[in-house]
Each structure stands twice: as C-alpha cells, then as structure tokens.
C-alpha positions in Angstrom: -43.2 -37.6 -6.9 -46.5 -36.0 -7.9 -48.3 -38.4 -5.6 -46.0 -37.6 -2.7 -46.5 -33.9 -3.2 -50.3 -34.2 -3.3 -50.3 -36.6 -0.3 -48.3 -34.1 1.8 -50.6 -31.3 0.8 -53.7 -33.3 1.7 -52.3 -34.0 5.2 -51.7 -30.3 6.0 -55.2 -29.4 4.9 -56.6 -31.4 7.8 -54.5 -30.1 10.7 -56.5 -31.4 13.6 -56.7 -34.9 12.4 -53.1 -34.8 11.3 -51.9 -33.7 14.8 -54.0 -36.3 16.5 -52.6 -39.1 14.4 -49.0 -37.9 14.7 -49.2 -37.5 18.5 -50.8 -40.9 19.0 -48.3 -42.6 16.7 -45.3 -41.0 18.4 -46.5 -42.1 21.8 -47.0 -45.6 20.6 -43.6 -45.8 18.9 -41.9 -44.5 22.0 -43.7 -47.0 24.2 -42.9 -49.9 21.9 -39.2 -48.9 21.9 -39.1 -48.7 25.7 -41.0 -52.1 26.1 -38.8 -54.0 23.6 -35.7 -52.4 25.2 -36.8 -53.6 28.6 -37.1 -57.2 27.4 -34.1 -57.0 25.1 -31.8 -55.7 27.9 -32.6 -58.7 30.0 -31.9 -61.1 27.2 -28.7 -59.2 26.2 -27.3 -59.4 29.7 -27.8 -63.1 29.8 -26.4 -63.5 26.3 -23.2 -62.0 27.4 -22.5 -64.8 29.9 -24.4 -67.6 28.1 -21.2 -69.0 26.7 -19.7 -69.3 30.2 -22.7 -71.2 31.6 -23.6 -73.3 28.6 -22.0 -76.5 29.9 -22.2 -78.5 33.1 -20.5 -76.5 35.9 -21.0 -74.0 38.7 -20.8 -70.3 39.2 -19.0 -69.5 42.4 -18.4 -66.4 44.5 -15.6 -66.8 47.0 -13.0 -64.9 48.9 -9.7 -66.6 48.1 -8.9 -70.1 46.9 -5.9 -72.0 48.0 -3.8 -74.9 46.6 -3.6 -78.1 48.7 -0.2 -76.8 50.1 -1.9 -73.6 51.3 -0.6 -71.2 48.7 -3.1 -68.8 47.1 -4.3 -69.6 43.6 -3.2 -66.8 41.3 -4.3 -68.0 37.9 -6.8 -70.1 36.1 -4.3 -72.8 35.1 -3.4 -73.4 38.7 -7.1 -73.6 39.6 -7.7 -76.2 36.9 -4.8 -78.4 38.4 -6.3 -78.1 41.9 -9.9 -78.9 40.7 -8.9 -82.0 38.9 -11.2 -82.9 36.0 -12.6 -79.5 35.2 -12.4 -78.3 31.6 -12.3 -74.5 32.0 -12.0 -71.9 34.8 -12.6 -68.2 34.2 -12.7 -65.8 37.1 -11.8 -62.6 38.9 -8.8 -61.8 41.1 -8.2 -59.5 44.0 -5.2 -57.3 43.4 -3.8 -55.6 46.5 -1.9 -52.3 46.1 -1.5 -48.7 47.2 -0.8 -45.6 45.2 0.0 -42.0 46.2 -2.8 -39.5 45.4 -2.3 -35.9 46.4 0.6 -36.8 48.7 -1.4 -39.6 50.5 -1.2 -43.4 50.3 -4.5 -44.5 48.9 -5.9 -48.1 48.6 -8.1 -48.7 45.6 -10.5 -51.7 45.4 -8.9 -53.6 42.4 -10.0 -56.6 40.4 -8.3 -58.4 37.5 -10.3 -60.3 34.9 -9.5 -63.5 33.0 -9.8 -63.0 29.2 -13.3 -64.6 28.9 -14.7 -62.2 31.5 -13.5 -58.8 30.3 -14.4 -59.8 26.7 -18.0 -60.8 27.5 -19.2 -57.5 29.0 -18.3 -53.9 28.2 -19.7 -51.4 30.7 -20.9 -47.9 29.7 -17.9 -45.6 29.6 -17.8 -42.0 30.6 -14.4 -41.4 29.1 -11.7 -43.4 27.3 -12.4 -47.0 26.4 -12.8 -50.6 27.8 -10.1 -53.2 27.2 -9.2 -54.6 23.7 -7.3 -57.7 22.6 -4.2 -55.6 21.9 -4.0 -54.7 25.6 -3.2 -58.3 26.5 -0.1 -58.2 24.3 1.5 -55.1 26.0 4.0 -55.2 28.9 2.4 -52.1 30.4 -0.3 -52.6 33.0 -3.5 -50.8 31.8 -6.6 -50.1 33.9 -10.1 -48.9 33.7 -11.5 -47.1 36.8 -14.9 -46.4 38.3 -15.0 -43.4 40.6 -17.3 -40.9 42.1 -18.1 -38.0 39.6 -16.9 -40.2 36.6 -14.6 -38.3 34.2 -14.6 -35.3 36.6 -13.3 -37.4 39.5 -9.8 -37.7 41.0 -8.3 -39.9 38.2 -8.4 -39.2 34.5 -7.7 -41.0 31.2 -3.9 -41.0 30.6 -2.9 -40.8 34.2 0.0 -43.1 35.1 -0.1 -44.3 38.7 3.0 -45.6 40.5 1.8 -48.4 42.9 3.2 -50.9 45.4 1.9 -53.8 47.5 -0.3 -52.7 50.4 2.0 -54.1 53.0 5.0 -52.3 51.7 6.0 -48.6 52.1 5.6 -46.4 49.1 9.3 -45.7 49.2 9.7 -49.2 47.7 8.3 -47.8 44.5 11.4 -45.7 44.0 13.5 -48.9 43.8 11.0 -51.1 41.9 8.3 -48.9 40.4 5.2 -50.6 39.1 3.1 -48.3 37.0 -0.5 -48.5 35.9 -1.9 -46.5 33.0 -5.6 -45.5 33.1 -7.2 -46.0 29.7 -10.9 -45.5 30.6 -13.4 -44.2 33.2 -16.6 -46.1 33.8 -19.8 -44.1 33.8 -21.4 -43.7 37.2 -24.2 -46.2 37.6 -22.8 -48.5 34.9 -23.3 -52.3 35.1 -20.2 -54.3 35.9 -19.4 -57.9 35.9 -18.8 -60.0 39.0 -16.6 -58.0 41.3 -19.1 -57.3 44.1 -21.4 -59.4 46.3 -24.4 -56.9 46.0 -26.6 -59.5 44.1 -25.1 -62.8 45.3 -28.5 -63.9 46.7 -30.0 -63.8 43.2 -30.4 -67.1 41.3 -30.5 -65.8 37.8 -28.2 -63.7 35.5 -28.5 -60.7 37.9 -26.2 -62.5 40.4 -23.3 -62.0 37.9 -23.6 -58.2 37.7 -23.7 -55.2 39.9 -24.0 -51.4 39.4 -21.3 -49.0 40.5 -22.6 -45.9 42.3 -20.0 -43.3 43.3 -22.4 -42.0 46.0 -23.0 -45.5 47.5 -19.6 -47.2 47.1 -17.5 -44.1 47.9 -14.1 -45.7 47.1 -13.0 -46.0 43.5 -12.8 -49.4 41.8 -10.0 -50.3 39.4 -10.2 -53.1 36.8 -7.2 -54.8 35.2 -6.5 -57.6 32.8 -4.9 -60.7 34.4 -2.6 -61.3 31.4 -1.2 -57.7 31.8 0.0 -58.5 35.3 1.3 -61.9 34.2 3.2 -60.4 31.2 4.7 -57.8 33.5 5.9 -60.4 35.9 7.4 -62.4 33.1 9.4 -59.4 31.9 10.4 -57.7 35.1 10.3 -60.7 37.5 8.0 -58.7 39.8 4.4 -57.4 39.9 1.2 -56.9 41.8 0.1 -59.7 44.2 -2.9 -61.7 42.9 -5.5 -63.9 44.6 -8.3 -65.6 42.7 -11.4 -64.1 44.4 -14.9 -63.1 43.4 -17.1 -64.4 40.6 -15.7 -67.6 38.9 -17.2 -69.8 36.2 -16.1 -73.5 36.3 -17.1 -75.9 33.6 -16.5 -79.7 33.1 -17.4 -82.5 30.7 -18.4 -84.9 33.4 -22.0 -86.3 33.6 -24.5 -84.0 35.3 -25.3 -86.6 38.0 -24.0 -84.4 40.8 -21.1 -86.7 41.8 -18.4 -84.5 40.2 -20.1 -81.4 41.6 -19.8 -82.9 45.1 -16.1 -83.4 44.6 -15.7 -79.8 43.7 -17.8 -78.8 46.7 -15.5 -80.7 49.0 -12.4 -79.0 47.6 -14.0 -75.5 48.0 -15.1 -76.3 51.6 -11.5 -77.3 52.5 -9.5 -74.7 50.5 -11.8 -71.7 49.8 -14.1 -69.3 51.5 -17.3 -69.6 49.5 -19.9 -66.8 49.7 -22.3 -68.0 47.0 -22.7 -71.0 44.7 -25.1 -72.1 42.0 -25.1 -74.8 39.3 -25.1 -73.7 35.7 -28.3 -75.6 34.8 -30.2 -73.8 37.5 -28.7 -70.4 36.5 -29.8 -71.0 32.9 -33.3 -72.0 34.0 -33.8 -69.1 36.3 -32.4 -66.6 33.7 -34.9 -67.8 31.1 -37.7 -67.4 33.6 -36.4 -63.9 34.4 -36.5 -62.9 30.7 -39.9 -64.5 30.1 -41.3 -62.7 33.1 -40.7 -59.4 31.4 -42.4 -60.6 28.2 -45.5 -61.7 30.2 -45.6 -58.3 31.9 -45.3 -56.4 28.7 -47.6 -58.5 26.5 -51.0 -57.2 27.8 -49.8 -53.6 27.5 -48.6 -54.1 23.9 -52.0 -55.8 23.0 -53.9 -52.9 24.5 -51.7 -50.3 22.7 -52.2 -52.1 19.4 -56.0 -52.2 19.9 -56.0 -48.4 20.7 -53.7 -47.7 17.8 -55.8 -49.6 15.3 -59.0 -48.0 16.6 -57.5 -44.5 16.2 -56.0 -45.1 12.8 -59.3 -46.5 11.4 -61.4 -43.7 12.8 -59.0 -40.9 11.7 -58.4 -42.4 8.3 -62.2 -42.7 7.7 -62.6 -39.1 8.6 -59.7 -38.0 6.3 -61.2 -40.0 3.4 -64.7 -38.6 3.8 -63.3 -35.1 4.0 -61.3 -35.7 0.8 -64.0 -37.4 -1.4 -65.0 -34.2 -3.1 -61.3 -33.4 -3.9 -60.9 -36.9 -5.3 -63.8 -36.4 -7.6 -62.2 -33.2 -8.9 -58.9 -35.1 -9.3 -60.8 -37.8 -11.2 -62.3 -35.2 -13.6 -58.8 -33.9 -14.2 -57.5 -37.2 -15.3 -56.5 -39.1 -12.1 -57.9 -42.7 -12.1 -59.9 -43.9 -9.1 -57.2 -46.3 -8.1 -54.7 -43.4 -8.1 -57.0 -41.5 -5.8 -56.9 -44.4 -3.3 -53.1 -44.7 -3.7 -52.9 -41.0 -2.9 -54.6 -41.5 0.4 -52.5 -44.6 1.2 -49.4 -42.5 0.5 -50.6 -39.8 2.9 -51.0 -42.4 5.7 -47.6 -43.9 5.0 -45.9 -40.5 5.0 -47.6 -39.6 8.3 -46.6 -42.8 10.1 -43.0 -42.7 8.7 -42.6 -39.1 9.8 -44.0 -40.0 13.3 -41.5 -42.8 13.6 -38.6 -40.6 12.7 -39.7 -37.9 15.2 -40.2 -40.6 18.0 -36.7 -42.0 17.5 -35.1 -38.5 17.3 -36.9 -37.5 20.5 -35.7 -40.5 22.4 -32.1 -40.0 21.1 -32.1 -36.4 22.3 -33.6 -37.3 25.7 -30.9 -40.0 26.1 -28.1 -37.6 25.1 -29.4 -35.0 27.6 -29.5 -37.6 30.4 -33.3 -37.4 30.9 -33.9 -41.2 30.7 -31.5 -42.4 33.4 -34.2 -44.4 35.1 -35.3 -46.1 31.9 -33.8 -48.8 29.7 -33.8 -47.5 26.1 -31.7 -49.3 23.4 -31.6 -48.6 19.7 -31.0 -51.9 17.9 -32.6 -53.9 15.0 -35.1 -55.4 17.5 -36.5 -52.1 18.5 -36.5 -50.9 14.9 -38.2 -54.1 13.8 -40.9 -53.6 16.4 -41.6 -50.1 15.2 -41.7 -51.2 11.6 -44.3 -53.9 12.6 -46.4 -51.2 14.2 -46.0 -49.0 11.1 -47.1 -52.0 8.9 -50.2 -52.5 11.1 -51.1 -48.9 10.8 -50.7 -48.9 7.1 -52.6 -52.2 6.7 -55.6 -51.1 8.6 -55.4 -47.7 6.9 -55.4 -49.5 3.6 -58.5 -51.5 4.6 -60.3 -48.4 5.7 -59.5 -46.6 2.5 -60.7 -49.5 0.4 -64.0 -49.6 2.4 -64.6 -45.8 2.1 -63.5 -45.2 -1.5 -63.6 -48.7 -3.1 -67.2 -49.3 -2.3 -68.2 -46.1 -4.1 -68.0 -45.7 -7.9 -66.7 -42.5 -9.5 -70.2 -41.7 -10.7 -71.6 -42.0 -7.1 -69.0 -39.6 -5.7 -69.6 -37.1 -8.5 -73.4 -37.3 -7.9 -73.1 -37.0 -4.1 -70.7 -34.1 -4.5 -73.3 -32.2 -6.7 -70.8 -32.1 -9.6 -73.0 -34.2 -11.9 -76.7 -34.9 -11.8 
C-alpha cells in the first residue's frame, strides 16, 4: 500500500508527462477495441450460421416451393420428403395476413422462422425481447416487430393484434379470431437473418443477413416462430397461411461430387422460384476470406500503433525516471532499497496504464449509450479485453526495460554523488 501511495504521488508531480502518457494510452486502447471489434463482428456473424453450413449442402433463396402435386410446402418435414435424400432443412416462411390498425386494414410483411434460424441470431432489441425456447411451447402466437421509429412507432410491446388472411375480410376475425401478441421491438438499423433479398448477390456470410431501416423499408416487418403457428393450428384447427420462402439451408450426407446437388437443382427448377443459390463449401470459403480480409487491413495499423506506443512509453518513462532520480536517492537514504525504488517506478507505470484502460472503456461505454457510435462496430467481450491487456502488458514490459536501463545501470553511490548529496 505504501508503494501505491508513493507511486500515485510521483505521477501527479509530473503533470505534463502524465497527461501525455494518459492521452496517448487512451487513444491506443480505444483504437485497439474498435479494430478488434471490427474483426470480431465479422467472425461472430459467421459463427452464428456456421452450424447450418458446416456440412455438404446449399443455401437457397427462393419465393415459394411446391410439392410435386402443386401444393405449397408449409414446413421443413414436407420439404425433406420432397427433396429426397436430404438430412436437414431449416428455412423461412412467408405468412400472409392483415390486421386492423387505427380503423384501417393493414398488411405487414411477415416471416416465420424454423427453430434453428431464430435460435442462431438475436437482433439488437429496442424494447421487449427476442424469442426464447419457452415460446415454442405456448399456444399463443407471439411476434417480434421491426418498424419505423422503433419503440416509439405504431406498435408496442404487449399489443395484441387480431389478424386474418389477406384474401379474407376482416369481419371474419369476429367469427374465427386469430391473435398475435407482440413481445419485442427490433432496434432500427438492426441486423436480421434471411428475410430480405438485399444482399443476395453476396457470396459470403453477408448474403444471409440484412439491416432493417425504417426510413428505407417504410412498411413494418413482423417475425414469428413456425412452431407457434403449427401449435395454434393443432389446437384450433385453423391458423395463418404459410409458404416456405426466403433463406433456406439444406444439408445432406451425400458425397460432395455434385451429382446430388444437381438432383436438388432440378427439383427447384421445376417446383420453386429460385432467386439465389450457393453451395455451403463455397459459402464457408468466401466467409473465411471475408474475415481474413479485415485482419489484413487492420494488421498494418495495429503494428504502427504498437511502434508509436512503445516509442512514447520508452521516451516518457525515461524522462520520468531521470526527473525522479534525486527523489530516489532521498528515499534510499531514508531506508528504501534500490530495488524498491525501481519497483516504485514500475508501479507508477502500471497504475497509469490501468487507469487509462478503465477511462478508455468507460468513455466507449458512455458514447455507445448516448448513441454516438452508430456508424462504428464496438463490442465489449473477452477478445477486446484481452487485446487491451496485451497492450497494457507491452507498455509495462518496455517501461520495465527502460527503468532497468535508467536506474539499474547506476549504483546508489553514483546517484548520490551526481545529486550532490555526497562527495
């Protein structure tokens, strides 16, 4: 405790050098967090769908898929029977309905997710929450909505909407009411999984996601769980009309020689309206390249920052030590060993860098809370924290080397003589 007290006192006695080191350290910590976040965000997005594309298969975007008899495919099990030989199908569904809002019939763009899809990605919420496992066990149809103005828009968490099929009059709701409860509002600009063709020309993980913008998309989007609608139909023998449509992941155990993929292609060509199609092995390859591209872009910047940081810490530490040599000689005469003098200076550097790290993280957290970093990707996870700890360790290591060079190469007698304390 005594060392910490003296170390803090020594820092404040050199205000100019202290401020220079703190400002430089804060800037570097902030930049490190932002750069690691940029790389981490790409990896995290891919990691969310990695389980869906880990095997042989295809990622397909289409508008409607039919059975051989012409009936619309309305669930994954039916799709598996149609696509004979596939192991798993997970996709999205178009749900057509109308609701009454402010006395008018309103159509809302609505998508239902299979279990694997709603579980793999949780968008940023403005109010309420995203789906949970317990929601699949209810008989009530629950929904999350994306709309202009977010939580301040037309619909709110807790609202219960009475709906009917788009081709039926709303009067039908009085006889057979179907109700949807809103449990969450998606934040404007949030990233959503596979319900829009905005990025279908991409060949990497970006093709699976899109960003909702109330200003650009105008109409609200509603998201449901496929099992909710299925459970409702089983209990009440009625429900909302479904059609498999949008992003769908299809996997199989067949050899990757292309023959089975050709068979699937032929079925889609005859019974579906495909808008985009990519094999999983290509999607994986392109996604890895997309992630590594960010690493390559950031690496020169990180190296340059490290060089600048080391240069600054060495220079400033050297100045601090030289300014404090006289004080250390006084400490030595009052019973402090020479090693304890060096430890005192190391403690000062460690306190300075730790304090800078805390300030940097606090500043980023406040800016995020105030919405000032909307155009930047900033994530607080162990990866970002580990990066900052690495920088702190580098600062402390080179500070330690500098201190040893400045203090360790002089004996106590030399310092006392140079200071004029002894002859």
